[in-house]
C-alpha positions, 0 to 999 in steps of 0.5 A: 892173779898173784897171791897177796904177800899179807892180808889183814881184816881191812882187806876182808872187810873191803871184800864184803865180809863183815868182821866176826870171830872167824877173822883170826882163823881165816887170816891165819890160814890165808897168810900161812898158805899164801892163797891167790885171790881166786883161792882166797875167795873160794876159801872165804865163801864159807863165811859169806853171810846170806843176803839181807832179810826183809820183814815178814809181810804180815805178822806171824800168828800169836795167841792172846790169853788175856781178857779185859773187864774195864777200860784200863785193862782194854787200854793195856791189851791194845798196847800189848797187841799193837806191839805184838803186831810189829814184833811178829814181823821180825823175820826169825819169828814163827809164832808167839803167845801173850799171857794174862800178865802181859803189859808193854815193856818198851817202844812199839814192837818190843816183846811185852812182859808176859810175851813168848816168841819162837825164833828159828836159829836166832838168839835175840838179846832184846827179847830176854832183856837185861834181867836174864834168868829172872827166876823164883826158888822155893825151900820147904822148911817144915814146921819152923815158925814163919817169923823165924824164917823171915828173920833169919832170911832178913839177916842173910839176904841183900837188897839194893844197888851194887853188891855185898860189902867186902867181908860179907861176900860169897866166893864163886865156885872154882868150876863156875869161875873157870867157865866164866873165864873161858867164855868170850862174853863173860871173861873180862875182869869187870864181869868176873868181879861183879859176879863175885860181888853180886852173889847173894844179892837180890837187887830192887824193883819187883824182886822179893823174899817171901815167907808163907805156909803151904795150904796143903801141908802147913809147912813154912816155905821161903820163896825168893825172886830175882835174876842175874844182877850185874853179870846178866846185865853186862852179858845183855849189853854185850849181846845187844852190841853183837846182835846189832852188828849182825842186824846191819848186815842181815836185816837192816829193816829189823828194829834195833831192839829185835836184832839177833845173833844167828845161833849157827855162828861162833858168836851165837854158840858163845852167847848160848853158852854164856846164857847157860853160865848165867843161869848157873850163876843165878841158881847159885845166887838163890841157893846161897840165900836159902842155904845160909838161912837154913844154916842160921836156923839149923834147919833141915831142908825138906824140899826145894825147886826153882824155875826161871821165867825170863830166859831163852829155851831151846828145842832143836833149832827153835829158840823160845824167848820168854819175857816174863813167862813161866815154862810148863813143858818139861823139855824146857827145864830138864833139870827141874826137880819140882812143879813151877812157881807163879807169884802174884803180889805180897798179899796173895799166895805164891801159886805152885802149878803143873801143866802141859803144852796146849795148841796155843800156850807154847808150853808156858804160863804167866810169871805173875800178876803183871801191871795195867799201868806204869809205876809212876801212873799208879803213884799218881792214882794214890794221891790223897794218902801218905805212903805210910797210910797206903802201906798200912792199909794194903799190908794189914796182917802181914809182916812186910819189910823194906830193906832200905826202910823206905816204902815203895808204894809201886810194889804194893798189891794195888800196883798189880793186876787183880790176882783173881783175874789172872788166876781165872784167865789161867784156868780159862786158857789152860795155863797151868793147874794150881796144885798148892799155894804158899799162903802169905806171912810176910816178905822183904823187898828193896823199897824205894832205894832212890829216895835217899840216893846220894845224888838226891841227898846232894840235891836236897842239901843244895836246896837248903843252902840256896 
């Protein structure tokens, strides 16, 4: 056969090679050397994807570290296991585990909150979700009064949608900014802009800034909880789009929310590197809030450590996807400088734990208390009392503040599973040993940021004028 005078991506696609980052290199090589058709097909064979993969015939094994004591908990467990039964048929998965804080997180077959799964040579964006690297950081401020720390932190943190206003923003370090620009998933102008705007922000939902005292030392400790904000959310959506392109070729039978990017592709390696950059960004995000609080207090930091609980952890060609699960095993967090942190609710201690891998826990512990019901369902159960009355009763003796100045009862203690139940199941199943507790003084959360959102204000105004 004669060589093509010039070929393009349409030719490659017509030959059965789905688009990928390798197209540019391949087209350049083929056209430069004017390969004949047989030569070209031989060269392209290295880029051919394997035949479509079907689902596992039966679910791969998974351990359940979750007991029930009432009908509500039994209903929650049933939903979790129903979803795991579908999830564990995903062809890349080899094993899984469910933590005591587990609760459903989407359509059947979605990894639940409090779920961990091991995948071979695969990165599943849907299994770490949009809140990539949701994490907790602790700073030990010594014997400074808790109120002073909470007041200083309140002045330097930022909750709610969007980023910090101009004039109050933190700058991206030059090395991190340069690395973002080098990564195909993070280099677009929108991602770079948001990465600067969102530094030093905590978002909303269950994210918090907690101040308490160590049960062991009496020292005042600041704990923050949040993830990667806008940059992480953008990476997630880009990752899902790439994973979907692979799914259509590799495993059409797999649900869209369980699509994956093969790690041994250029896209897979770029995505893995993007995850590590988002991890660096998120850790910095915590540090800025803690450091500016310390500077305002003219305080010396006695100790600091952190851990993520919503991430992908690598061990060789196995990738552990933890959707709200705390890594205990040292191999998952080689840069860790301390024990792990497990918050429960604003009225309970933040647990400081250590632990090891067992036959069933896969090297993980719970990330918190979890929920037995949705936010809206919880609100419906609280009828008959005003938000102010509920707030006063559930936060008595604590300095609890909502940044938006609007109470969010779906973040009060009753919205979560009983802390004592979670702790008992942690002990029963060997999911970490409590070595200290941060006893609560107070906390800051976003509050009900939607209550006075612009669109709601417009609707109320329209209703008054009609």
